[in-house]
RORO-222479 format. One record per atom (N, C-alpha, C, O): residue number from 0; residue in one letter; atom name; x, y, z. Coordinates in nm, 3 decimals. Example, Ala and Ser with C-alpha at 12.3 -4.5 7.8 and 13.67 -1.06 7.14 Angstrom:
RORO-222479
site n->0, res->A, atom->N, east->1.319, north->-0.569, up->0.780
site n->0, res->A, atom->CA, east->1.230, north->-0.450, up->0.780
site n->0, res->A, atom->C, east->1.320, north->-0.330, up->0.780
site n->0, res->A, atom->O, east->1.424, north->-0.332, up->0.846
site n->1, res->S, atom->N, east->1.285, north->-0.225, up->0.708
site n->1, res->S, atom->CA, east->1.367, north->-0.106, up->0.714
site n->1, res->S, atom->C, east->1.290, north->0.003, up->0.787
site n->1, res->S, atom->O, east->1.341, north->0.114, up->0.804
//
This chain:
RORO-222479
site n->0, res->X, atom->N, east->1.898, north->5.204, up->-0.380
site n->0, res->X, atom->CA, east->1.782, north->5.285, up->-0.411
site n->0, res->X, atom->C, east->1.711, north->5.233, up->-0.537
site n->0, res->X, atom->O, east->1.589, north->5.226, up->-0.539
site n->1, res->X, atom->N, east->1.786, north->5.196, up->-0.640
site n->1, res->X, atom->CA, east->1.726, north->5.147, up->-0.763
site n->1, res->X, atom->C, east->1.653, north->5.016, up->-0.737
site n->1, res->X, atom->O, east->1.543, north->4.994, up->-0.786
site n->2, res->X, atom->N, east->1.715, north->4.930, up->-0.659
site n->2, res->X, atom->CA, east->1.652, north->4.802, up->-0.625
site n->2, res->X, atom->C, east->1.518, north->4.827, up->-0.556
site n->2, res->X, atom->O, east->1.419, north->4.760, up->-0.587
site n->3, res->X, atom->N, east->1.515, north->4.920, up->-0.465
site n->3, res->X, atom->CA, east->1.390, north->4.951, up->-0.392
site n->3, res->X, atom->C, east->1.284, north->5.007, up->-0.488
site n->3, res->X, atom->O, east->1.167, north->4.969, up->-0.478
site n->4, res->X, atom->N, east->1.323, north->5.095, up->-0.578
site n->4, res->X, atom->CA, east->1.229, north->5.148, up->-0.676
site n->4, res->X, atom->C, east->1.169, north->5.036, up->-0.760
site n->4, res->X, atom->O, east->1.049, north->5.033, up->-0.784
site n->5, res->X, atom->N, east->1.253, north->4.943, up->-0.805
site n->5, res->X, atom->CA, east->1.205, north->4.832, up->-0.887
site n->5, res->X, atom->C, east->1.114, north->4.739, up->-0.807
site n->5, res->X, atom->O, east->1.016, north->4.688, up->-0.862
site n->6, res->X, atom->N, east->1.143, north->4.718, up->-0.681
site n->6, res->X, atom->CA, east->1.056, north->4.637, up->-0.596
site n->6, res->X, atom->C, east->0.919, north->4.705, up->-0.581
site n->6, res->X, atom->O, east->0.816, north->4.638, up->-0.590
site n->7, res->X, atom->N, east->0.918, north->4.835, up->-0.560
site n->7, res->X, atom->CA, east->0.792, north->4.908, up->-0.547
site n->7, res->X, atom->C, east->0.714, north->4.903, up->-0.680
site n->7, res->X, atom->O, east->0.592, north->4.890, up->-0.679
site n->8, res->X, atom->N, east->0.785, north->4.913, up->-0.791
site n->8, res->X, atom->CA, east->0.722, north->4.906, up->-0.923
site n->8, res->X, atom->C, east->0.659, north->4.769, up->-0.945
site n->8, res->X, atom->O, east->0.544, north->4.759, up->-0.988
site n->9, res->X, atom->N, east->0.733, north->4.665, up->-0.915
site n->9, res->X, atom->CA, east->0.683, north->4.529, up->-0.933
site n->9, res->X, atom->C, east->0.565, north->4.499, up->-0.842
site n->9, res->X, atom->O, east->0.478, north->4.419, up->-0.876
site n->10, res->X, atom->N, east->0.561, north->4.564, up->-0.726
site n->10, res->X, atom->CA, east->0.450, north->4.546, up->-0.632
site n->10, res->X, atom->C, east->0.329, north->4.633, up->-0.668
site n->10, res->X, atom->O, east->0.223, north->4.620, up->-0.608
site n->11, res->X, atom->N, east->0.347, north->4.721, up->-0.767
site n->11, res->X, atom->CA, east->0.238, north->4.809, up->-0.807
site n->11, res->X, atom->C, east->0.223, north->4.934, up->-0.724
site n->11, res->X, atom->O, east->0.123, north->5.004, up->-0.733
site n->12, res->X, atom->N, east->0.323, north->4.963, up->-0.641
site n->12, res->X, atom->CA, east->0.317, north->5.082, up->-0.555
site n->12, res->X, atom->C, east->0.350, north->5.211, up->-0.628
site n->12, res->X, atom->O, east->0.303, north->5.318, up->-0.591
site n->13, res->X, atom->N, east->0.430, north->5.200, up->-0.733
site n->13, res->X, atom->CA, east->0.465, north->5.317, up->-0.815
site n->13, res->X, atom->C, east->0.460, north->5.275, up->-0.962
site n->13, res->X, atom->O, east->0.464, north->5.157, up->-0.995
site n->14, res->X, atom->N, east->0.451, north->5.373, up->-1.048
site n->14, res->X, atom->CA, east->0.443, north->5.346, up->-1.192
site n->14, res->X, atom->C, east->0.583, north->5.334, up->-1.253
site n->14, res->X, atom->O, east->0.683, north->5.376, up->-1.194
site n->15, res->X, atom->N, east->0.587, north->5.278, up->-1.372
site n->15, res->X, atom->CA, east->0.712, north->5.272, up->-1.447
site n->15, res->X, atom->C, east->0.762, north->5.412, up->-1.480
site n->15, res->X, atom->O, east->0.883, north->5.436, up->-1.484
site n->16, res->X, atom->N, east->0.669, north->5.503, up->-1.503
site n->16, res->X, atom->CA, east->0.706, north->5.642, up->-1.531
site n->16, res->X, atom->C, east->0.780, north->5.702, up->-1.412
site n->16, res->X, atom->O, east->0.880, north->5.772, up->-1.430
site n->17, res->X, atom->N, east->0.733, north->5.676, up->-1.291
site n->17, res->X, atom->CA, east->0.800, north->5.730, up->-1.173
site n->17, res->X, atom->C, east->0.938, north->5.670, up->-1.155
site n->17, res->X, atom->O, east->1.033, north->5.741, up->-1.121
site n->18, res->X, atom->N, east->0.951, north->5.539, up->-1.179
site n->18, res->X, atom->CA, east->1.083, north->5.475, up->-1.173
site n->18, res->X, atom->C, east->1.176, north->5.541, up->-1.273
site n->18, res->X, atom->O, east->1.291, north->5.574, up->-1.241
site n->19, res->X, atom->N, east->1.126, north->5.561, up->-1.395
site n->19, res->X, atom->CA, east->1.206, north->5.621, up->-1.502
site n->19, res->X, atom->C, east->1.254, north->5.760, up->-1.464
site n->19, res->X, atom->O, east->1.372, north->5.791, up->-1.480
site n->20, res->X, atom->N, east->1.164, north->5.845, up->-1.414
site n->20, res->X, atom->CA, east->1.201, north->5.981, up->-1.376
site n->20, res->X, atom->C, east->1.302, north->5.979, up->-1.261
site n->20, res->X, atom->O, east->1.402, north->6.050, up->-1.266
site n->21, res->X, atom->N, east->1.275, north->5.899, up->-1.159
site n->21, res->X, atom->CA, east->1.367, north->5.892, up->-1.045
site n->21, res->X, atom->C, east->1.505, north->5.845, up->-1.089
site n->21, res->X, atom->O, east->1.607, north->5.897, up->-1.043
site n->22, res->X, atom->N, east->1.509, north->5.746, up->-1.178
site n->22, res->X, atom->CA, east->1.638, north->5.695, up->-1.225
site n->22, res->X, atom->C, east->1.710, north->5.796, up->-1.314
site n->22, res->X, atom->O, east->1.832, north->5.809, up->-1.306
site n->23, res->X, atom->N, east->1.637, north->5.866, up->-1.398
site n->23, res->X, atom->CA, east->1.700, north->5.972, up->-1.478
site n->23, res->X, atom->C, east->1.768, north->6.074, up->-1.388
site n->23, res->X, atom->O, east->1.878, north->6.121, up->-1.418
site n->24, res->X, atom->N, east->1.703, north->6.109, up->-1.279
site n->24, res->X, atom->CA, east->1.759, north->6.208, up->-1.188
site n->24, res->X, atom->C, east->1.885, north->6.157, up->-1.116
site n->24, res->X, atom->O, east->1.964, north->6.237, up->-1.066
site n->25, res->X, atom->N, east->1.903, north->6.027, up->-1.111
site n->25, res->X, atom->CA, east->2.020, north->5.967, up->-1.045
site n->25, res->X, atom->C, east->2.140, north->5.953, up->-1.138
site n->25, res->X, atom->O, east->2.251, north->5.926, up->-1.091
site n->26, res->X, atom->N, east->2.120, north->5.969, up->-1.267
site n->26, res->X, atom->CA, east->2.227, north->5.943, up->-1.363
site n->26, res->X, atom->C, east->2.340, north->6.045, up->-1.351
site n->26, res->X, atom->O, east->2.319, north->6.166, up->-1.349
site n->27, res->X, atom->N, east->2.461, north->5.991, up->-1.342
site n->27, res->X, atom->CA, east->2.581, north->6.072, up->-1.353
site n->27, res->X, atom->C, east->2.618, north->6.067, up->-1.501
site n->27, res->X, atom->O, east->2.655, north->5.961, up->-1.551
site n->28, res->X, atom->N, east->2.610, north->6.180, up->-1.573
site n->28, res->X, atom->CA, east->2.639, north->6.178, up->-1.716
site n->28, res->X, atom->C, east->2.777, north->6.121, up->-1.752
site n->28, res->X, atom->O, east->2.796, north->6.071, up->-1.863
site n->29, res->X, atom->N, east->2.872, north->6.128, up->-1.660
site n->29, res->X, atom->CA, east->3.005, north->6.073, up->-1.686
site n->29, res->X, atom->C, east->3.013, north->5.923, up->-1.660
site n->29, res->X, atom->O, east->3.109, north->5.858, up->-1.700
site n->30, res->X, atom->N, east->2.912, north->5.868, up->-1.592
site n->30, res->X, atom->CA, east->2.912, north->5.725, up->-1.559
site n->30, res->X, atom->C, east->2.769, north->5.675, up->-1.541
site n->30, res->X, atom->O, east->2.726, north->5.653, up->-1.428
site n->31, res->X, atom->N, east->2.694, north->5.658, up->-1.651
site n->31, res->X, atom->CA, east->2.554, north->5.619, up->-1.639
site n->31, res->X, atom->C, east->2.531, north->5.471, up->-1.609
site n->31, res->X, atom->O, east->2.421, north->5.433, up->-1.569
site n->32, res->X, atom->N, east->2.632, north->5.386, up->-1.627
site n->32, res->X, atom->CA, east->2.615, north->5.242, up->-1.610
site n->32, res->X, atom->C, east->2.556, north->5.201, up->-1.474
site n->32, res->X, atom->O, east->2.467, north->5.116, up->-1.472
site n->33, res->X, atom->N, east->2.601, north->5.257, up->-1.362
site n->33, res->X, atom->CA, east->2.546, north->5.210, up->-1.234
site n->33, res->X, atom->C, east->2.393, north->5.222, up->-1.223
site n->33, res->X, atom->O, east->2.331, north->5.144, up->-1.151
site n->34, res->X, atom->N, east->2.335, north->5.317, up->-1.291
site n->34, res->X, atom->CA, east->2.189, north->5.332, up->-1.287
site n->34, res->X, atom->C, east->2.124, north->5.255, up->-1.402
site n->34, res->X, atom->O, east->2.039, north->5.170, up->-1.379
site n->35, res->X, atom->N, east->2.164, north->5.285, up->-1.523
site n->35, res->X, atom->CA, east->2.094, north->5.232, up->-1.640
site n->35, res->X, atom->C, east->2.109, north->5.080, up->-1.656
site n->35, res->X, atom->O, east->2.016, north->5.015, up->-1.704
site n->36, res->X, atom->N, east->2.221, north->5.026, up->-1.617
site n->36, res->X, atom->CA, east->2.242, north->4.882, up->-1.636
site n->36, res->X, atom->C, east->2.152, north->4.797, up->-1.547
site n->36, res->X, atom->O, east->2.139, north->4.677, up->-1.571
site n->37, res->X, atom->N, east->2.091, north->4.856, up->-1.446
site n->37, res->X, atom->CA, east->2.006, north->4.782, up->-1.353
site n->37, res->X, atom->C, east->1.859, north->4.784, up->-1.393
site n->37, res->X, atom->O, east->1.776, north->4.719, up->-1.328
site n->38, res->X, atom->N, east->1.825, north->4.857, up->-1.497
site n->38, res->X, atom->CA, east->1.684, north->4.875, up->-1.532
site n->38, res->X, atom->C, east->1.636, north->4.773, up->-1.634
site n->38, res->X, atom->O, east->1.709, north->4.739, up->-1.727
site n->39, res->X, atom->N, east->1.513, north->4.725, up->-1.616
site n->39, res->X, atom->CA, east->1.457, north->4.632, up->-1.716
site n->39, res->X, atom->C, east->1.421, north->4.706, up->-1.844
site n->39, res->X, atom->O, east->1.408, north->4.829, up->-1.846
site n->40, res->X, atom->N, east->1.406, north->4.630, up->-1.950
site n->40, res->X, atom->CA, east->1.379, north->4.689, up->-2.081
site n->40, res->X, atom->C, east->1.254, north->4.776, up->-2.083
site n->40, res->X, atom->O, east->1.252, north->4.877, up->-2.154
site n->41, res->X, atom->N, east->1.151, north->4.739, up->-2.008
site n->41, res->X, atom->CA, east->1.029, north->4.822, up->-2.014
site n->41, res->X, atom->C, east->1.053, north->4.961, up->-1.957
site n->41, res->X, atom->O, east->0.990, north->5.057, up->-2.003
site n->42, res->X, atom->N, east->1.141, north->4.975, up->-1.861
site n->42, res->X, atom->CA, east->1.175, north->5.107, up->-1.808
site n->42, res->X, atom->C, east->1.265, north->5.181, up->-1.907
site n->42, res->X, atom->O, east->1.249, north->5.301, up->-1.928
site n->43, res->X, atom->N, east->1.359, north->5.109, up->-1.968
site n->43, res->X, atom->CA, east->1.444, north->5.170, up->-2.070
site n->43, res->X, atom->C, east->1.360, north->5.216, up->-2.190
site n->43, res->X, atom->O, east->1.389, north->5.321, up->-2.248
site n->44, res->X, atom->N, east->1.259, north->5.139, up->-2.226
site n->44, res->X, atom->CA, east->1.168, north->5.180, up->-2.333
site n->44, res->X, atom->C, east->1.101, north->5.312, up->-2.300
site n->44, res->X, atom->O, east->1.097, north->5.404, up->-2.382
site n->45, res->X, atom->N, east->1.051, north->5.321, up->-2.178
site n->45, res->X, atom->CA, east->0.984, north->5.444, up->-2.136
site n->45, res->X, atom->C, east->1.082, north->5.561, up->-2.132
site n->45, res->X, atom->O, east->1.047, north->5.674, up->-2.165
site n->46, res->X, atom->N, east->1.205, north->5.533, up->-2.093
site n->46, res->X, atom->CA, east->1.308, north->5.636, up->-2.086
site n->46, res->X, atom->C, east->1.342, north->5.688, up->-2.226
site n->46, res->X, atom->O, east->1.359, north->5.809, up->-2.246
site n->47, res->X, atom->N, east->1.351, north->5.598, up->-2.324
site n->47, res->X, atom->CA, east->1.379, north->5.640, up->-2.461
site n->47, res->X, atom->C, east->1.265, north->5.725, up->-2.516
site n->47, res->X, atom->O, east->1.288, north->5.826, up->-2.582
site n->48, res->X, atom->N, east->1.143, north->5.683, up->-2.491
site n->48, res->X, atom->CA, east->1.027, north->5.761, up->-2.536
site n->48, res->X, atom->C, east->1.027, north->5.899, up->-2.472
site n->48, res->X, atom->O, east->0.998, north->5.998, up->-2.539
site n->49, res->X, atom->N, east->1.060, north->5.906, up->-2.345
site n->49, res->X, atom->CA, east->1.068, north->6.034, up->-2.274
site n->49, res->X, atom->C, east->1.178, north->6.121, up->-2.336
site n->49, res->X, atom->O, east->1.158, north->6.240, up->-2.358
site n->50, res->X, atom->N, east->1.294, north->6.060, up->-2.362
site n->50, res->X, atom->CA, east->1.407, north->6.135, up->-2.418
site n->50, res->X, atom->C, east->1.373, north->6.192, up->-2.555
site n->50, res->X, atom->O, east->1.416, north->6.302, up->-2.589
site n->51, res->X, atom->N, east->1.297, north->6.118, up->-2.632
site n->51, res->X, atom->CA, east->1.261, north->6.166, up->-2.767
site n->51, res->X, atom->C, east->1.167, north->6.286, up->-2.764
site n->51, res->X, atom->O, east->1.169, north->6.368, up->-2.855
site n->52, res->X, atom->N, east->1.086, north->6.295, up->-2.662
site n->52, res->X, atom->CA, east->0.993, north->6.409, up->-2.654
site n->52, res->X, atom->C, east->1.041, north->6.516, up->-2.555
site n->52, res->X, atom->O, east->0.973, north->6.616, up->-2.534
site n->53, res->X, atom->N, east->1.157, north->6.495, up->-2.497
site n->53, res->X, atom->CA, east->1.211, north->6.586, up->-2.395
site n->53, res->X, atom->C, east->1.239, north->6.724, up->-2.452
site n->53, res->X, atom->O, east->1.301, north->6.738, up->-2.558
site n->54, res->X, atom->N, east->1.193, north->6.823, up->-2.382
site n->54, res->X, atom->CA, east->1.219, north->6.963, up->-2.415
site n->54, res->X, atom->C, east->1.266, north->7.028, up->-2.286
site n->54, res->X, atom->O, east->1.187, north->7.043, up->-2.193
site n->55, res->X, atom->N, east->1.393, north->7.067, up->-2.277
site n->55, res->X, atom->CA, east->1.445, north->7.121, up->-2.151
site n->55, res->X, atom->C, east->1.374, north->7.248, up->-2.104
site n->55, res->X, atom->O, east->1.384, north->7.285, up->-1.987
site n->56, res->X, atom->N, east->1.304, north->7.314, up->-2.193
site n->56, res->X, atom->CA, east->1.233, north->7.436, up->-2.155
site n->56, res->X, atom->C, east->1.093, north->7.407, up->-2.101
site n->56, res->X, atom->O, east->1.027, north->7.497, up->-2.049
site n->57, res->X, atom->N, east->1.050, north->7.282, up->-2.113
site n->57, res->X, atom->CA, east->0.917, north->7.247, up->-2.066
site n->57, res->X, atom->C, east->0.924, north->7.118, up->-1.985
site n->57, res->X, atom->O, east->0.946, north->7.011, up->-2.044
site n->58, res->X, atom->N, east->0.907, north->7.124, up->-1.854
site n->58, res->X, atom->CA, east->0.913, north->7.002, up->-1.772
site n->58, res->X, atom->C, east->0.804, north->6.903, up->-1.813
site n->58, res->X, atom->O, east->0.692, north->6.942, up->-1.845
site n->59, res->X, atom->N, east->0.838, north->6.774, up->-1.810
site n->59, res->X, atom->CA, east->0.745, north->6.668, up->-1.845
site n->59, res->X, atom->C, east->0.710, north->6.583, up->-1.725
site n->59, res->X, atom->O, east->0.654, north->6.475, up->-1.741
site n->60, res->X, atom->N, east->0.740, north->6.628, up->-1.610
site n->60, res->X, atom->CA, east->0.723, north->6.545, up->-1.492
site n->60, res->X, atom->C, east->0.644, north->6.620, up->-1.386
site n->60, res->X, atom->O, east->0.645, north->6.743, up->-1.379
site n->61, res->X, atom->N, east->0.576, north->6.543, up->-1.304
site n->61, res->X, atom->CA, east->0.507, north->6.604, up->-1.190
site n->61, res->X, atom->C, east->0.599, north->6.609, up->-1.069
site n->61, res->X, atom->O, east->0.561, north->6.663, up->-0.965
site n->62, res->X, atom->N, east->0.719, north->6.552, up->-1.081
site n->62, res->X, atom->CA, east->0.813, north->6.559, up->-0.970
site n->62, res->X, atom->C, east->0.862, north->6.702, up->-0.953
site n->62, res->X, atom->O, east->0.855, north->6.782, up->-1.046
site n->63, res->X, atom->N, east->0.911, north->6.732, up->-0.837
site n->63, res->X, atom->CA, east->0.955, north->6.868, up->-0.809
site n->63, res->X, atom->C, east->1.074, north->6.909, up->-0.895
site n->63, res->X, atom->O, east->1.082, north->7.024, up->-0.939
site n->64, res->X, atom->N, east->1.165, north->6.817, up->-0.917
site n->64, res->X, atom->CA, east->1.285, north->6.849, up->-0.994
site n->64, res->X, atom->C, east->1.290, north->6.758, up->-1.117
site n->64, res->X, atom->O, east->1.315, north->6.638, up->-1.104
site n->65, res->X, atom->N, east->1.268, north->6.813, up->-1.235
site n->65, res->X, atom->CA, east->1.277, north->6.728, up->-1.354
site n->65, res->X, atom->C, east->1.423, north->6.692, up->-1.381
site n->65, res->X, atom->O, east->1.514, north->6.763, up->-1.337
site n->66, res->X, atom->N, east->1.447, north->6.582, up->-1.453
site n->66, res->X, atom->CA, east->1.585, north->6.545, up->-1.485
site n->66, res->X, atom->C, east->1.650, north->6.654, up->-1.568
site n->66, res->X, atom->O, east->1.584, north->6.724, up->-1.646
site n->67, res->X, atom->N, east->1.780, north->6.668, up->-1.551
site n->67, res->X, atom->CA, east->1.856, north->6.766, up->-1.628
site n->67, res->X, atom->C, east->1.874, north->6.718, up->-1.771
site n->67, res->X, atom->O, east->1.872, north->6.598, up->-1.798
site n->68, res->X, atom->N, east->1.893, north->6.811, up->-1.860
site n->68, res->X, atom->CA, east->1.909, north->6.778, up->-2.002
site n->68, res->X, atom->C, east->2.025, north->6.682, up->-2.024
site n->68, res->X, atom->O, east->2.013, north->6.589, up->-2.104
site n->69, res->X, atom->N, east->2.137, north->6.702, up->-1.955
site n->69, res->X, atom->CA, east->2.251, north->6.612, up->-1.977
site n->69, res->X, atom->C, east->2.222, north->6.470, up->-1.929
site n->69, res->X, atom->O, east->2.274, north->6.374, up->-1.985
site n->70, res->X, atom->N, east->2.139, north->6.456, up->-1.825
site n->70, res->X, atom->CA, east->2.100, north->6.323, up->-1.779
site n->70, res->X, atom->C, east->2.014, north->6.253, up->-1.883
site n->70, res->X, atom->O, east->2.034, north->6.135, up->-1.912
site n->71, res->X, atom->N, east->1.918, north->6.325, up->-1.940
site n->71, res->X, atom->CA, east->1.829, north->6.268, up->-2.040
site n->71, res->X, atom->C, east->1.907, north->6.231, up->-2.167
site n->71, res->X, atom->O, east->1.889, north->6.123, up->-2.222
site n->72, res->X, atom->N, east->1.993, north->6.321, up->-2.212
site n->72, res->X, atom->CA, east->2.071, north->6.295, up->-2.334
site n->72, res->X, atom->C, east->2.168, north->6.180, up->-2.314
site n->72, res->X, atom->O, east->2.192, north->6.102, up->-2.407
site n->73, res->X, atom->N, east->2.226, north->6.167, up->-2.195
site n->73, res->X, atom->CA, east->2.315, north->6.056, up->-2.165
site n->73, res->X, atom->C, east->2.240, north->5.924, up->-2.175
site n->73, res->X, atom->O, east->2.290, north->5.829, up->-2.235
site n->74, res->X, atom->N, east->2.121, north->5.917, up->-2.117
site n->74, res->X, atom->CA, east->2.040, north->5.795, up->-2.125
site n->74, res->X, atom->C, east->2.005, north->5.764, up->-2.270
site n->74, res->X, atom->O, east->2.011, north->5.648, up->-2.311
site n->75, res->X, atom->N, east->1.969, north->5.865, up->-2.346
site n->75, res->X, atom->CA, east->1.932, north->5.845, up->-2.486
site n->75, res->X, atom->C, east->2.048, north->5.787, up->-2.567
site n->75, res->X, atom->O, east->2.027, north->5.705, up->-2.656
site n->76, res->X, atom->N, east->2.170, north->5.829, up->-2.537
site n->76, res->X, atom->CA, east->2.287, north->5.776, up->-2.607
site n->76, res->X, atom->C, east->2.324, north->5.636, up->-2.558
site n->76, res->X, atom->O, east->2.366, north->5.551, up->-2.637
site n->77, res->X, atom->N, east->2.308, north->5.611, up->-2.428
site n->77, res->X, atom->CA, east->2.352, north->5.486, up->-2.366
site n->77, res->X, atom->C, east->2.262, north->5.369, up->-2.403
site n->77, res->X, atom->O, east->2.311, north->5.261, up->-2.435
site n->78, res->X, atom->N, east->2.133, north->5.389, up->-2.398
site n->78, res->X, atom->CA, east->2.036, north->5.279, up->-2.410
site n->78, res->X, atom->C, east->2.050, north->5.198, up->-2.538
site n->78, res->X, atom->O, east->2.055, north->5.075, up->-2.529
site n->79, res->X, atom->N, east->2.057, north->5.257, up->-2.657
site n->79, res->X, atom->CA, east->2.063, north->5.173, up->-2.778
site n->79, res->X, atom->C, east->2.178, north->5.074, up->-2.782
site n->79, res->X, atom->O, east->2.163, north->4.966, up->-2.839
site n->80, res->X, atom->N, east->2.290, north->5.105, up->-2.724
site n->80, res->X, atom->CA, east->2.405, north->5.015, up->-2.727
site n->80, res->X, atom->C, east->2.410, north->4.914, up->-2.615
site n->80, res->X, atom->O, east->2.497, north->4.827, up->-2.613
site n->81, res->X, atom->N, east->2.316, north->4.923, up->-2.521
site n->81, res->X, atom->CA, east->2.324, north->4.838, up->-2.403
site n->81, res->X, atom->C, east->2.197, north->4.759, up->-2.374
site n->81, res->X, atom->O, east->2.189, north->4.692, up->-2.270
site n->82, res->X, atom->N, east->2.102, north->4.764, up->-2.459
site n->82, res->X, atom->CA, east->1.976, north->4.695, up->-2.430
site n->82, res->X, atom->C, east->1.973, north->4.560, up->-2.499
site n->82, res->X, atom->O, east->2.053, north->4.533, up->-2.589
site n->83, res->X, atom->N, east->1.881, north->4.476, up->-2.456
site n->83, res->X, atom->CA, east->1.870, north->4.342, up->-2.511
site n->83, res->X, atom->C, east->1.774, north->4.336, up->-2.629
site n->83, res->X, atom->O, east->1.768, north->4.235, up->-2.699
site n->84, res->X, atom->N, east->1.700, north->4.445, up->-2.652
site n->84, res->X, atom->CA, east->1.603, north->4.451, up->-2.760
site n->84, res->X, atom->C, east->1.648, north->4.557, up->-2.859
site n->84, res->X, atom->O, east->1.702, north->4.659, up->-2.818
site n->85, res->X, atom->N, east->1.627, north->4.534, up->-2.985
site n->85, res->X, atom->CA, east->1.664, north->4.628, up->-3.089
site n->85, res->X, atom->C, east->1.589, north->4.760, up->-3.070
site n->85, res->X, atom->O, east->1.469, north->4.757, up->-3.041
site n->86, res->X, atom->N, east->1.655, north->4.875, up->-3.084
site n->86, res->X, atom->CA, east->1.589, north->5.003, up->-3.068
site n->86, res->X, atom->C, east->1.470, north->5.021, up->-3.161
site n->86, res->X, atom->O, east->1.380, north->5.099, up->-3.131
site n->87, res->X, atom->N, east->1.467, north->4.952, up->-3.273
site n->87, res->X, atom->CA, east->1.356, north->4.966, up->-3.366
site n->87, res->X, atom->C, east->1.227, north->4.906, up->-3.312
site n->87, res->X, atom->O, east->1.120, north->4.933, up->-3.366
site n->88, res->X, atom->N, east->1.235, north->4.826, up->-3.206
site n->88, res->X, atom->CA, east->1.115, north->4.765, up->-3.150
site n->88, res->X, atom->C, east->1.056, north->4.848, up->-3.036
site n->88, res->X, atom->O, east->0.956, north->4.807, up->-2.977
site n->89, res->X, atom->N, east->1.115, north->4.962, up->-3.005
site n->89, res->X, atom->CA, east->1.065, north->5.046, up->-2.897
site n->89, res->X, atom->C, east->0.933, north->5.107, up->-2.936
site n->89, res->X, atom->O, east->0.920, north->5.167, up->-3.043
site n->90, res->X, atom->N, east->0.834, north->5.092, up->-2.848
site n->90, res->X, atom->CA, east->0.703, north->5.151, up->-2.869
site n->90, res->X, atom->C, east->0.701, north->5.291, up->-2.812
site n->90, res->X, atom->O, east->0.748, north->5.313, up->-2.700
site n->91, res->X, atom->N, east->0.647, north->5.385, up->-2.887
site n->91, res->X, atom->CA, east->0.639, north->5.522, up->-2.839
site n->91, res->X, atom->C, east->0.503, north->5.554, up->-2.785
site n->91, res->X, atom->O, east->0.478, north->5.666, up->-2.741
//
């Protein structure tokens, strides 16, 4: 599923934001590696920016089911230790 999302993103069929939201919804908080390790830095950048402004009481997505708070917080903790770019270079 992640591979297909990335193919659609690269083809311009969906936005990076949609890939990010769909992938956040797939995260197992106990094992985020299968999802997050497959994402390019530009999607991880968008995910970190989303996590920083995330408010569980206010959905930030047009999707029917926004990611759960534990999924967002898991990504926020995982990304800085697993990315190829320093977290200080993330654009908000």
